[in-house]
C-alpha positions in Angstrom: 0.1 0.2 0.3 2.7 2.6 0.9 4.2 2.2 -2.5 1.0 3.1 -4.2 0.4 6.1 -2.5 3.8 7.2 -2.7 3.7 6.8 -6.2 0.3 8.8 -6.3 2.1 11.6 -4.7 4.8 11.7 -6.7 2.4 11.9 -10.0 0.4 14.6 -8.6 3.7 16.6 -7.8 5.1 16.1 -11.2 1.6 17.1 -13.0 1.8 20.4 -10.6 5.4 21.1 -11.8 4.7 20.3 -15.1 1.6 22.5 -15.2 3.7 25.4 -13.4 6.6 25.2 -16.1 4.0 25.2 -18.8 2.2 28.1 -17.4 5.6 30.1 -17.2 7.0 29.0 -20.3 3.9 30.1 -22.2 4.4 33.8 -21.3 2.0 35.3 -18.9 1.3 38.4 -21.3 -1.0 35.9 -23.5 -2.6 34.4 -20.4 -3.0 38.3 -18.9 -4.5 39.3 -22.6 -7.0 36.7 -22.4 -8.5 37.5 -19.2 -7.8 41.5 -18.9 -10.8 43.7 -20.0 -10.2 45.7 -22.9 -10.7 49.7 -22.4 -13.6 50.6 -24.7 -13.3 53.0 -27.4 -12.9 56.6 -25.7 -13.8 58.6 -29.2 -17.1 59.3 -28.5 -18.6 61.7 -31.1 -20.1 65.0 -28.7 -20.7 67.4 -31.3 -23.8 65.6 -32.7 -26.6 65.3 -30.0 -30.2 64.6 -31.5 -32.7 66.6 -30.0 -36.2 65.3 -30.0 -39.2 67.4 -30.4 -41.9 66.6 -28.1 -45.1 65.4 -29.5 -48.4 67.2 -27.7 -51.1 64.6 -27.7 -54.4 65.6 -27.4 -56.3 64.8 -24.4 -59.1 61.9 -24.8 -62.1 63.4 -23.7 -64.6 61.2 -22.0 -68.3 61.8 -21.8 -69.4 62.0 -18.1 -71.8 59.0 -18.6 -68.9 56.6 -20.1 -66.4 57.7 -17.2 -69.2 56.7 -14.7 -69.8 53.2 -16.4 -66.3 52.9 -16.2 -66.1 53.3 -12.4 -69.4 51.6 -11.5 -67.6 48.3 -13.9 -64.4 48.5 -11.8 -66.5 48.7 -8.7 -68.3 45.6 -9.4 -64.9 43.9 -10.4 -63.2 45.0 -7.7 -66.1 43.6 -5.2 -65.6 40.1 -6.8 -61.9 39.8 -6.4 -62.2 41.2 -2.6 -65.0 38.3 -1.9 -62.3 36.2 -3.7 -59.3 37.4 -1.1 -61.3 37.0 1.8 -62.6 33.5 1.0 -59.2 32.5 0.9 -58.4 34.0 4.3 -54.8 34.7 3.7 -53.0 36.2 7.0 -51.4 39.2 4.6 -54.0 41.6 4.4 -52.2 43.9 2.0 -54.2 42.9 -1.2 -57.2 43.3 1.1 -56.9 46.7 1.6 -55.7 47.3 -1.8 -59.1 46.2 -3.1 -61.1 48.1 -0.4 -58.8 51.3 -1.1 -59.9 50.8 -5.0 -63.7 50.4 -4.3 -63.2 53.3 -2.5 -61.5 55.5 -4.9 -63.8 54.3 -7.8 -66.7 55.3 -5.8 -65.0 58.6 -5.0 -64.8 58.9 -8.7 -68.3 58.1 -9.1 -69.3 60.8 -6.6 -67.6 63.4 -8.6 -69.5 63.1 -11.5 -72.7 62.9 -9.6 -74.9 65.9 -9.0 -74.8 67.4 -5.4 -77.9 65.8 -3.9 -77.0 62.5 -5.2 -73.4 63.0 -4.1 -74.3 62.4 -0.3 -75.7 58.6 -0.8 -72.1 57.8 -2.5 -70.4 59.7 0.4 -72.7 57.3 2.9 -71.5 54.2 0.9 -67.5 55.5 1.6 -68.1 55.7 5.0 -69.4 52.4 5.3 -66.2 50.9 3.4 -64.1 52.9 6.0 -65.9 51.1 8.6 -65.5 47.9 7.0 -61.7 49.2 6.3 -60.9 49.6 10.1 -61.9 45.6 10.7 -58.4 45.0 9.0 -56.9 47.3 11.5 -57.3 44.6 14.0 -54.8 41.8 14.7 -55.5 38.8 12.5 -56.5 36.6 15.3 -58.9 39.2 16.4 -60.4 40.1 12.7 -64.1 39.4 11.9 -64.0 38.3 8.4 -67.9 37.7 8.6 -68.4 41.3 9.5 -65.8 42.4 6.9 -67.8 40.4 4.2 -71.2 41.9 5.5 -70.3 45.3 5.4 -68.8 44.7 1.7 -72.2 43.1 0.6 -74.3 46.0 2.1 -72.2 48.7 0.2 -72.3 46.6 -2.9 -76.3 46.1 -2.5 -76.4 49.7 -1.9 -74.8 50.9 -4.9 -76.6 48.6 -7.1 -79.9 49.6 -5.8 -78.7 53.5 -5.8 -76.0 54.3 -8.1 -76.7 52.2 -11.1 -75.7 54.2 -14.4 -78.8 53.6 -15.7 -80.6 55.0 -12.7 -78.7 58.1 -12.2 -78.0 59.0 -15.8 -79.7 62.7 -15.1 -78.2 63.2 -12.2 -74.5 62.8 -13.8 -72.8 66.3 -14.7 -69.9 67.6 -16.4 -67.1 68.8 -14.3 
């Protein structure tokens, strides 16, 4: 056994010496040239700098009724997403907060388009949504999802009963 290990160690030492001499004889310049990053061309033509002229786009005018319908459609979509999120009972409430915030923002957008006498109904729904959002401020163990779902359903029913686009056509005003 010792003969085999001695031969193997001699072979390893010889291989290391051969590798060292071959690297030293081949020259370091070619080795360095292969692995050293070359400088990029420093000649940059700075005499020509294209200046693009800005293009003025026309603002897209949306009829108030169409804007109201768009907000209403988004509210319906966000309600369905919120119900799906609440059914999952994921402990992270960021998505739930986001969805309730989006519903709130779109109801506010609807309220802006309504006449003053109908705007108060939308403001009541916004207040109900804020109360529901306070349920998310509680720790996850104390949070009552049934109360949250009930408040969301109440707001959704009120929106469908009182703020449908076809029902409030005559109360929609241009800003």
